[in-house]
Gaussian input, Z-matrix of N, CA and C with variables (Angstrom, degrees):
# hf/3-21g

backbone

0 1
 N
 C     1     B1
 C     2     B2     1     A1
 N     3     B3     2     A2     1     D1
 C     4     B4     3     A3     2     D2
 C     5     B5     4     A4     3     D3
 N     6     B6     5     A5     4     D4
 C     7     B7     6     A6     5     D5
 C     8     B8     7     A7     6     D6
 N     9     B9     8     A8     7     D7
 C    10    B10     9     A9     8     D8
 C    11    B11    10    A10     9     D9
 N    12    B12    11    A11    10    D10
 C    13    B13    12    A12    11    D11
 C    14    B14    13    A13    12    D12
 N    15    B15    14    A14    13    D13
 C    16    B16    15    A15    14    D14
 C    17    B17    16    A16    15    D15
 N    18    B18    17    A17    16    D16
 C    19    B19    18    A18    17    D17
 C    20    B20    19    A19    18    D18
 N    21    B21    20    A20    19    D19
 C    22    B22    21    A21    20    D20
 C    23    B23    22    A22    21    D21
 N    24    B24    23    A23    22    D22
 C    25    B25    24    A24    23    D23
 C    26    B26    25    A25    24    D24
 N    27    B27    26    A26    25    D25
 C    28    B28    27    A27    26    D26
 C    29    B29    28    A28    27    D27
 N    30    B30    29    A29    28    D28
 C    31    B31    30    A30    29    D29
 C    32    B32    31    A31    30    D30
 N    33    B33    32    A32    31    D31
 C    34    B34    33    A33    32    D32
 C    35    B35    34    A34    33    D33
 N    36    B36    35    A35    34    D34
 C    37    B37    36    A36    35    D35
 C    38    B38    37    A37    36    D36
 N    39    B39    38    A38    37    D37
 C    40    B40    39    A39    38    D38
 C    41    B41    40    A40    39    D39
 N    42    B42    41    A41    40    D40
 C    43    B43    42    A42    41    D41
 C    44    B44    43    A43    42    D42
 N    45    B45    44    A44    43    D43
 C    46    B46    45    A45    44    D44
 C    47    B47    46    A46    45    D45
 N    48    B48    47    A47    46    D46
 C    49    B49    48    A48    47    D47
 C    50    B50    49    A49    48    D48
 N    51    B51    50    A50    49    D49
 C    52    B52    51    A51    50    D50
 C    53    B53    52    A52    51    D51
 N    54    B54    53    A53    52    D52
 C    55    B55    54    A54    53    D53
 C    56    B56    55    A55    54    D54
 N    57    B57    56    A56    55    D55
 C    58    B58    57    A57    56    D56
 C    59    B59    58    A58    57    D57
 N    60    B60    59    A59    58    D58
 C    61    B61    60    A60    59    D59
 C    62    B62    61    A61    60    D60
 N    63    B63    62    A62    61    D61
 C    64    B64    63    A63    62    D62
 C    65    B65    64    A64    63    D63
 N    66    B66    65    A65    64    D64
 C    67    B67    66    A66    65    D65
 C    68    B68    67    A67    66    D66
 N    69    B69    68    A68    67    D67
 C    70    B70    69    A69    68    D68
 C    71    B71    70    A70    69    D69
 N    72    B72    71    A71    70    D70
 C    73    B73    72    A72    71    D71
 C    74    B74    73    A73    72    D72
 N    75    B75    74    A74    73    D73
 C    76    B76    75    A75    74    D74
 C    77    B77    76    A76    75    D75
 N    78    B78    77    A77    76    D76
 C    79    B79    78    A78    77    D77
 C    80    B80    79    A79    78    D78
 N    81    B81    80    A80    79    D79
 C    82    B82    81    A81    80    D80
 C    83    B83    82    A82    81    D81
 N    84    B84    83    A83    82    D82
 C    85    B85    84    A84    83    D83
 C    86    B86    85    A85    84    D84
 N    87    B87    86    A86    85    D85
 C    88    B88    87    A87    86    D86
 C    89    B89    88    A88    87    D87
 N    90    B90    89    A89    88    D88
 C    91    B91    90    A90    89    D89
 C    92    B92    91    A91    90    D90
 N    93    B93    92    A92    91    D91
 C    94    B94    93    A93    92    D92
 C    95    B95    94    A94    93    D93
 N    96    B96    95    A95    94    D94
 C    97    B97    96    A96    95    D95
 C    98    B98    97    A97    96    D96
 N    99    B99    98    A98    97    D97
 C   100   B100    99    A99    98    D98
 C   101   B101   100   A100    99    D99
 N   102   B102   101   A101   100   D100
 C   103   B103   102   A102   101   D101
 C   104   B104   103   A103   102   D102
 N   105   B105   104   A104   103   D103
 C   106   B106   105   A105   104   D104
 C   107   B107   106   A106   105   D105
 N   108   B108   107   A107   106   D106
 C   109   B109   108   A108   107   D107
 C   110   B110   109   A109   108   D108
 N   111   B111   110   A110   109   D109
 C   112   B112   111   A111   110   D110
 C   113   B113   112   A112   111   D111
 N   114   B114   113   A113   112   D112
 C   115   B115   114   A114   113   D113
 C   116   B116   115   A115   114   D114
 N   117   B117   116   A116   115   D115
 C   118   B118   117   A117   116   D116
 C   119   B119   118   A118   117   D117
 N   120   B120   119   A119   118   D118
 C   121   B121   120   A120   119   D119
 C   122   B122   121   A121   120   D120
 N   123   B123   122   A122   121   D121
 C   124   B124   123   A123   122   D122
 C   125   B125   124   A124   123   D123
 N   126   B126   125   A125   124   D124
 C   127   B127   126   A126   125   D125
 C   128   B128   127   A127   126   D126
 N   129   B129   128   A128   127   D127
 C   130   B130   129   A129   128   D128
 C   131   B131   130   A130   129   D129
 N   132   B132   131   A131   130   D130
 C   133   B133   132   A132   131   D131
 C   134   B134   133   A133   132   D132
 N   135   B135   134   A134   133   D133
 C   136   B136   135   A135   134   D134
 C   137   B137   136   A136   135   D135
 N   138   B138   137   A137   136   D136
 C   139   B139   138   A138   137   D137
 C   140   B140   139   A139   138   D138
 N   141   B141   140   A140   139   D139
 C   142   B142   141   A141   140   D140
 C   143   B143   142   A142   141   D141
 N   144   B144   143   A143   142   D142
 C   145   B145   144   A144   143   D143
 C   146   B146   145   A145   144   D144
 N   147   B147   146   A146   145   D145
 C   148   B148   147   A147   146   D146
 C   149   B149   148   A148   147   D147
 N   150   B150   149   A149   148   D148
 C   151   B151   150   A150   149   D149
 C   152   B152   151   A151   150   D150
 N   153   B153   152   A152   151   D151
 C   154   B154   153   A153   152   D152
 C   155   B155   154   A154   153   D153
 N   156   B156   155   A155   154   D154
 C   157   B157   156   A156   155   D155
 C   158   B158   157   A157   156   D156
 N   159   B159   158   A158   157   D157
 C   160   B160   159   A159   158   D158
 C   161   B161   160   A160   159   D159
 N   162   B162   161   A161   160   D160
 C   163   B163   162   A162   161   D161
 C   164   B164   163   A163   162   D162
 N   165   B165   164   A164   163   D163
 C   166   B166   165   A165   164   D164
 C   167   B167   166   A166   165   D165
 N   168   B168   167   A167   166   D166
 C   169   B169   168   A168   167   D167
 C   170   B170   169   A169   168   D168
 N   171   B171   170   A170   169   D169
 C   172   B172   171   A171   170   D170
 C   173   B173   172   A172   171   D171
 N   174   B174   173   A173   172   D172
 C   175   B175   174   A174   173   D173
 C   176   B176   175   A175   174   D174
 N   177   B177   176   A176   175   D175
 C   178   B178   177   A177   176   D176
 C   179   B179   178   A178   177   D177
 N   180   B180   179   A179   178   D178
 C   181   B181   180   A180   179   D179
 C   182   B182   181   A181   180   D180
 N   183   B183   182   A182   181   D181
 C   184   B184   183   A183   182   D182
 C   185   B185   184   A184   183   D183
 N   186   B186   185   A185   184   D184
 C   187   B187   186   A186   185   D185
 C   188   B188   187   A187   186   D186
 N   189   B189   188   A188   187   D187
 C   190   B190   189   A189   188   D188
 C   191   B191   190   A190   189   D189
 N   192   B192   191   A191   190   D190
 C   193   B193   192   A192   191   D191
 C   194   B194   193   A193   192   D192
 N   195   B195   194   A194   193   D193
 C   196   B196   195   A195   194   D194
 C   197   B197   196   A196   195   D195
 N   198   B198   197   A197   196   D196
 C   199   B199   198   A198   197   D197
 C   200   B200   199   A199   198   D198
 N   201   B201   200   A200   199   D199
 C   202   B202   201   A201   200   D200
 C   203   B203   202   A202   201   D201
 N   204   B204   203   A203   202   D202
 C   205   B205   204   A204   203   D203
 C   206   B206   205   A205   204   D204
 N   207   B207   206   A206   205   D205
 C   208   B208   207   A207   206   D206
 C   209   B209   208   A208   207   D207
 N   210   B210   209   A209   208   D208
 C   211   B211   210   A210   209   D209
 C   212   B212   211   A211   210   D210
 N   213   B213   212   A212   211   D211
 C   214   B214   213   A213   212   D212
 C   215   B215   214   A214   213   D213
 N   216   B216   215   A215   214   D214
 C   217   B217   216   A216   215   D215
 C   218   B218   217   A217   216   D216

   B1=1.4446
   B2=1.5089
   B3=1.3106
   B4=1.4615
   B5=1.5217
   B6=1.3395
   B7=1.4594
   B8=1.5311
   B9=1.3120
   B10=1.4586
   B11=1.5251
   B12=1.3224
   B13=1.4580
   B14=1.5281
   B15=1.3217
   B16=1.4670
   B17=1.5288
   B18=1.3106
   B19=1.4660
   B20=1.5283
   B21=1.3374
   B22=1.4651
   B23=1.5204
   B24=1.3252
   B25=1.4648
   B26=1.5272
   B27=1.3012
   B28=1.4611
   B29=1.5326
   B30=1.3178
   B31=1.4575
   B32=1.5222
   B33=1.3360
   B34=1.4688
   B35=1.5330
   B36=1.3410
   B37=1.4705
   B38=1.5318
   B39=1.3335
   B40=1.4644
   B41=1.5271
   B42=1.3101
   B43=1.4659
   B44=1.5278
   B45=1.3316
   B46=1.4662
   B47=1.5208
   B48=1.3273
   B49=1.4663
   B50=1.5260
   B51=1.3243
   B52=1.4652
   B53=1.5292
   B54=1.3151
   B55=1.4634
   B56=1.5198
   B57=1.3082
   B58=1.4669
   B59=1.5282
   B60=1.3116
   B61=1.4700
   B62=1.5282
   B63=1.3215
   B64=1.4609
   B65=1.5266
   B66=1.2925
   B67=1.4578
   B68=1.5196
   B69=1.3143
   B70=1.4599
   B71=1.5255
   B72=1.3195
   B73=1.4710
   B74=1.5302
   B75=1.3463
   B76=1.4683
   B77=1.5257
   B78=1.3178
   B79=1.4627
   B80=1.5235
   B81=1.3138
   B82=1.4609
   B83=1.5312
   B84=1.3266
   B85=1.4680
   B86=1.5237
   B87=1.3208
   B88=1.4581
   B89=1.5301
   B90=1.3132
   B91=1.4636
   B92=1.5220
   B93=1.3135
   B94=1.4626
   B95=1.5150
   B96=1.3290
   B97=1.4668
   B98=1.5230
   B99=1.3278
   B100=1.4664
   B101=1.5253
   B102=1.3105
   B103=1.4691
   B104=1.5218
   B105=1.3136
   B106=1.4752
   B107=1.5222
   B108=1.3340
   B109=1.4684
   B110=1.5287
   B111=1.3398
   B112=1.4722
   B113=1.5246
   B114=1.3279
   B115=1.4664
   B116=1.5253
   B117=1.3192
   B118=1.4558
   B119=1.5181
   B120=1.3293
   B121=1.4640
   B122=1.5222
   B123=1.3034
   B124=1.4652
   B125=1.5274
   B126=1.3226
   B127=1.4680
   B128=1.5266
   B129=1.3168
   B130=1.4683
   B131=1.5329
   B132=1.3172
   B133=1.4679
   B134=1.5270
   B135=1.3149
   B136=1.4623
   B137=1.5233
   B138=1.3273
   B139=1.4662
   B140=1.5214
   B141=1.3098
   B142=1.4669
   B143=1.5214
   B144=1.3108
   B145=1.4618
   B146=1.5282
   B147=1.3209
   B148=1.4620
   B149=1.5216
   B150=1.3278
   B151=1.4570
   B152=1.5126
   B153=1.3306
   B154=1.4664
   B155=1.5218
   B156=1.3128
   B157=1.4576
   B158=1.5227
   B159=1.3197
   B160=1.4655
   B161=1.5222
   B162=1.3150
   B163=1.4662
   B164=1.5236
   B165=1.3202
   B166=1.4590
   B167=1.5157
   B168=1.3264
   B169=1.4678
   B170=1.5213
   B171=1.3117
   B172=1.4580
   B173=1.5233
   B174=1.3232
   B175=1.4658
   B176=1.5294
   B177=1.3340
   B178=1.4620
   B179=1.5298
   B180=1.3204
   B181=1.4624
   B182=1.5245
   B183=1.3141
   B184=1.4643
   B185=1.5235
   B186=1.3138
   B187=1.4662
   B188=1.5219
   B189=1.3267
   B190=1.4619
   B191=1.5221
   B192=1.3243
   B193=1.4584
   B194=1.5228
   B195=1.3023
   B196=1.4547
   B197=1.5149
   B198=1.3209
   B199=1.4563
   B200=1.5070
   B201=1.2976
   B202=1.4609
   B203=1.5223
   B204=1.3058
   B205=1.4635
   B206=1.5235
   B207=1.3078
   B208=1.4637
   B209=1.5167
   B210=1.3066
   B211=1.4549
   B212=1.5226
   B213=1.2904
   B214=1.4597
   B215=1.5136
   B216=1.3319
   B217=1.4695
   B218=1.5005
   A1=108.66
   A2=117.02
   A3=121.71
   A4=113.20
   A5=118.92
   A6=119.34
   A7=112.54
   A8=117.52
   A9=120.80
   A10=109.95
   A11=116.70
   A12=118.00
   A13=109.44
   A14=116.47
   A15=120.01
   A16=112.41
   A17=118.26
   A18=119.65
   A19=111.13
   A20=116.86
   A21=119.70
   A22=110.55
   A23=116.45
   A24=120.64
   A25=111.19
   A26=117.01
   A27=121.09
   A28=110.93
   A29=116.49
   A30=120.93
   A31=112.79
   A32=118.00
   A33=120.40
   A34=112.18
   A35=119.99
   A36=118.24
   A37=113.00
   A38=117.47
   A39=119.44
   A40=109.33
   A41=116.35
   A42=120.47
   A43=110.63
   A44=116.72
   A45=120.51
   A46=111.96
   A47=116.79
   A48=120.11
   A49=114.28
   A50=117.06
   A51=119.74
   A52=112.80
   A53=117.59
   A54=119.67
   A55=116.19
   A56=118.30
   A57=120.86
   A58=111.54
   A59=114.97
   A60=122.57
   A61=113.55
   A62=116.32
   A63=120.62
   A64=108.93
   A65=114.63
   A66=119.81
   A67=107.56
   A68=115.60
   A69=121.35
   A70=108.80
   A71=117.11
   A72=120.03
   A73=112.94
   A74=116.24
   A75=120.00
   A76=109.50
   A77=115.03
   A78=120.51
   A79=109.68
   A80=116.71
   A81=120.65
   A82=111.55
   A83=116.87
   A84=119.73
   A85=111.16
   A86=116.70
   A87=120.75
   A88=109.98
   A89=116.08
   A90=120.64
   A91=110.14
   A92=117.43
   A93=120.98
   A94=112.26
   A95=117.11
   A96=120.78
   A97=110.57
   A98=116.84
   A99=120.50
   A100=110.80
   A101=117.00
   A102=120.82
   A103=110.33
   A104=117.47
   A105=120.21
   A106=111.27
   A107=116.90
   A108=119.92
   A109=110.64
   A110=116.23
   A111=119.90
   A112=110.22
   A113=117.49
   A114=120.49
   A115=112.08
   A116=117.29
   A117=121.52
   A118=114.16
   A119=117.24
   A120=120.01
   A121=109.66
   A122=116.39
   A123=119.32
   A124=108.11
   A125=116.63
   A126=120.56
   A127=109.91
   A128=116.53
   A129=121.34
   A130=110.71
   A131=117.12
   A132=120.48
   A133=111.27
   A134=117.29
   A135=120.75
   A136=110.77
   A137=116.82
   A138=120.32
   A139=111.32
   A140=116.69
   A141=120.66
   A142=110.15
   A143=117.27
   A144=120.55
   A145=111.70
   A146=117.34
   A147=121.20
   A148=112.36
   A149=117.39
   A150=121.07
   A151=113.95
   A152=117.88
   A153=121.45
   A154=113.08
   A155=118.08
   A156=120.73
   A157=112.34
   A158=116.80
   A159=120.57
   A160=109.89
   A161=115.55
   A162=120.33
   A163=111.99
   A164=117.93
   A165=121.08
   A166=114.31
   A167=118.25
   A168=120.72
   A169=109.69
   A170=117.19
   A171=121.83
   A172=114.36
   A173=118.91
   A174=120.87
   A175=112.34
   A176=117.29
   A177=120.96
   A178=111.35
   A179=117.84
   A180=120.82
   A181=110.62
   A182=116.97
   A183=120.98
   A184=110.75
   A185=116.90
   A186=120.26
   A187=111.90
   A188=116.58
   A189=120.05
   A190=113.20
   A191=118.04
   A192=119.96
   A193=115.53
   A194=118.96
   A195=120.31
   A196=111.77
   A197=116.47
   A198=121.02
   A199=110.53
   A200=115.57
   A201=120.04
   A202=106.66
   A203=117.55
   A204=118.79
   A205=112.83
   A206=114.68
   A207=121.22
   A208=108.68
   A209=115.37
   A210=123.86
   A211=106.99
   A212=117.55
   A213=120.00
   A214=109.41
   A215=116.03
   A216=121.04
   A217=109.99
   D1=117.21
   D2=-172.62
   D3=-69.11
   D4=-21.46
   D5=-178.29
   D6=-76.30
   D7=-10.73
   D8=177.59
   D9=-83.19
   D10=146.20
   D11=176.54
   D12=-82.29
   D13=172.17
   D14=-173.76
   D15=-62.49
   D16=-31.16
   D17=178.41
   D18=-67.15
   D19=-35.22
   D20=176.94
   D21=-64.88
   D22=-40.20
   D23=179.68
   D24=-67.32
   D25=-29.02
   D26=177.51
   D27=-82.56
   D28=-43.91
   D29=-173.61
   D30=-65.37
   D31=-43.17
   D32=-174.86
   D33=-57.55
   D34=-54.47
   D35=179.81
   D36=-69.15
   D37=-31.95
   D38=177.11
   D39=-63.16
   D40=-44.58
   D41=179.16
   D42=-61.51
   D43=-43.64
   D44=-179.42
   D45=-64.14
   D46=-41.78
   D47=-171.89
   D48=-91.81
   D49=-21.86
   D50=-174.59
   D51=-116.91
   D52=-38.01
   D53=-169.19
   D54=-106.78
   D55=-37.55
   D56=-171.88
   D57=-62.25
   D58=129.40
   D59=176.44
   D60=57.75
   D61=31.05
   D62=178.12
   D63=-129.94
   D64=145.81
   D65=174.91
   D66=-129.62
   D67=120.85
   D68=179.84
   D69=-93.41
   D70=151.04
   D71=179.49
   D72=-59.16
   D73=-34.35
   D74=-179.90
   D75=-139.34
   D76=159.55
   D77=175.36
   D78=-62.16
   D79=-37.74
   D80=-179.37
   D81=-60.87
   D82=-39.12
   D83=178.30
   D84=-68.62
   D85=-36.12
   D86=177.05
   D87=-65.66
   D88=-46.06
   D89=177.77
   D90=-60.86
   D91=-42.79
   D92=178.50
   D93=-60.04
   D94=-41.14
   D95=178.16
   D96=-64.51
   D97=-40.34
   D98=178.63
   D99=-65.65
   D100=-42.94
   D101=179.09
   D102=-63.35
   D103=-44.33
   D104=178.43
   D105=-60.72
   D106=-38.51
   D107=178.86
   D108=-64.17
   D109=-47.02
   D110=-179.60
   D111=-62.75
   D112=-46.43
   D113=-178.59
   D114=-68.91
   D115=-19.38
   D116=178.57
   D117=-84.04
   D118=-5.13
   D119=177.75
   D120=-66.02
   D121=141.45
   D122=173.88
   D123=-70.22
   D124=162.26
   D125=178.08
   D126=-57.22
   D127=-42.25
   D128=-179.69
   D129=-62.98
   D130=-44.60
   D131=179.04
   D132=-64.29
   D133=-41.88
   D134=179.60
   D135=-62.70
   D136=-44.01
   D137=178.10
   D138=-63.83
   D139=-41.40
   D140=179.90
   D141=-64.24
   D142=-46.45
   D143=-178.21
   D144=-67.38
   D145=-30.11
   D146=177.73
   D147=-80.07
   D148=-7.72
   D149=179.30
   D150=86.59
   D151=3.33
   D152=-176.92
   D153=-67.23
   D154=-19.99
   D155=-178.39
   D156=-94.29
   D157=-2.88
   D158=178.87
   D159=-69.02
   D160=144.07
   D161=-178.13
   D162=-58.13
   D163=-37.09
   D164=-177.78
   D165=-94.66
   D166=18.79
   D167=-178.59
   D168=-57.70
   D169=126.43
   D170=-171.09
   D171=-69.75
   D172=-16.59
   D173=177.51
   D174=-108.68
   D175=14.73
   D176=-177.32
   D177=-56.82
   D178=-45.67
   D179=-178.63
   D180=-59.69
   D181=-42.03
   D182=178.50
   D183=-63.46
   D184=-45.55
   D185=-179.92
   D186=-63.06
   D187=-38.92
   D188=-176.03
   D189=-79.54
   D190=-28.16
   D191=-171.46
   D192=-116.88
   D193=-15.18
   D194=-176.31
   D195=-99.89
   D196=-54.09
   D197=-179.48
   D198=-95.35
   D199=146.90
   D200=170.64
   D201=-76.81
   D202=114.28
   D203=-176.49
   D204=-70.13
   D205=147.92
   D206=172.35
   D207=-102.18
   D208=13.23
   D209=-179.15
   D210=-148.18
   D211=169.21
   D212=176.24
   D213=-111.88
   D214=135.21
   D215=178.63
   D216=-83.70

Protein backbone atom coordinates (compact mmCIF):
# COMPACT_ATOMS: atom_id res chain seq x y z
CA UNK A 1 0.00 0.00 0.00
CA UNK A 2 1.71 3.15 -1.22
CA UNK A 3 0.08 5.44 1.36
CA UNK A 4 2.02 3.74 4.16
CA UNK A 5 5.45 5.05 5.05
CA UNK A 6 8.50 2.80 4.98
CA UNK A 7 8.33 2.09 8.71
CA UNK A 8 4.79 0.76 8.30
CA UNK A 9 5.97 -1.57 5.54
CA UNK A 10 8.74 -2.81 7.81
CA UNK A 11 6.77 -2.97 11.05
CA UNK A 12 3.78 -5.01 9.81
CA UNK A 13 5.72 -8.13 8.68
CA UNK A 14 8.18 -7.83 11.58
CA UNK A 15 5.27 -7.78 14.02
CA UNK A 16 3.66 -10.78 12.31
CA UNK A 17 6.82 -12.87 12.17
CA UNK A 18 8.62 -11.85 15.35
CA UNK A 19 6.26 -10.27 17.86
CA UNK A 20 2.63 -11.33 17.43
CA UNK A 21 1.46 -13.92 19.95
CA UNK A 22 4.98 -14.47 21.27
CA UNK A 23 6.50 -13.78 24.63
CA UNK A 24 10.27 -13.71 24.97
CA UNK A 25 12.00 -14.33 28.31
CA UNK A 26 13.66 -10.89 28.11
CA UNK A 27 13.33 -7.68 26.14
CA UNK A 28 16.88 -8.21 24.91
CA UNK A 29 15.92 -11.55 23.35
CA UNK A 30 12.92 -9.95 21.67
CA UNK A 31 15.09 -7.15 20.31
CA UNK A 32 17.64 -9.70 19.12
CA UNK A 33 14.96 -11.62 17.23
CA UNK A 34 13.76 -8.41 15.58
CA UNK A 35 17.30 -7.42 14.60
CA UNK A 36 17.98 -10.87 13.14
CA UNK A 37 14.77 -10.64 11.10
CA UNK A 38 15.69 -7.21 9.70
CA UNK A 39 19.27 -8.25 8.93
CA UNK A 40 17.97 -11.43 7.30
CA UNK A 41 16.02 -9.50 4.66
CA UNK A 42 17.36 -9.89 1.16
CA UNK A 43 18.62 -6.73 -0.55
CA UNK A 44 15.53 -6.80 -2.78
CA UNK A 45 13.17 -7.14 0.19
CA UNK A 46 14.91 -4.33 2.09
CA UNK A 47 14.66 -2.01 -0.92
CA UNK A 48 11.02 -2.90 -1.45
CA UNK A 49 10.11 -2.34 2.19
CA UNK A 50 11.98 0.98 2.22
CA UNK A 51 10.02 2.11 -0.84
CA UNK A 52 13.13 2.40 -3.03
CA UNK A 53 11.57 0.25 -5.75
CA UNK A 54 8.42 2.35 -6.03
CA UNK A 55 8.02 4.17 -9.32
CA UNK A 56 7.67 7.54 -7.57
CA UNK A 57 10.57 7.07 -5.14
CA UNK A 58 11.95 10.55 -4.58
CA UNK A 59 15.62 9.48 -4.64
CA UNK A 60 15.33 7.17 -7.67
CA UNK A 61 17.35 9.50 -9.92
CA UNK A 62 20.14 9.65 -7.35
CA UNK A 63 20.21 5.87 -6.95
CA UNK A 64 20.23 5.27 -10.69
CA UNK A 65 22.73 7.93 -11.71
CA UNK A 66 25.00 8.75 -8.78
CA UNK A 67 25.95 5.49 -7.12
CA UNK A 68 26.93 2.33 -8.88
CA UNK A 69 24.19 0.00 -7.71
CA UNK A 70 24.93 -3.38 -6.20
CA UNK A 71 21.37 -4.31 -7.08
CA UNK A 72 19.03 -3.69 -9.98
CA UNK A 73 16.03 -1.38 -9.68
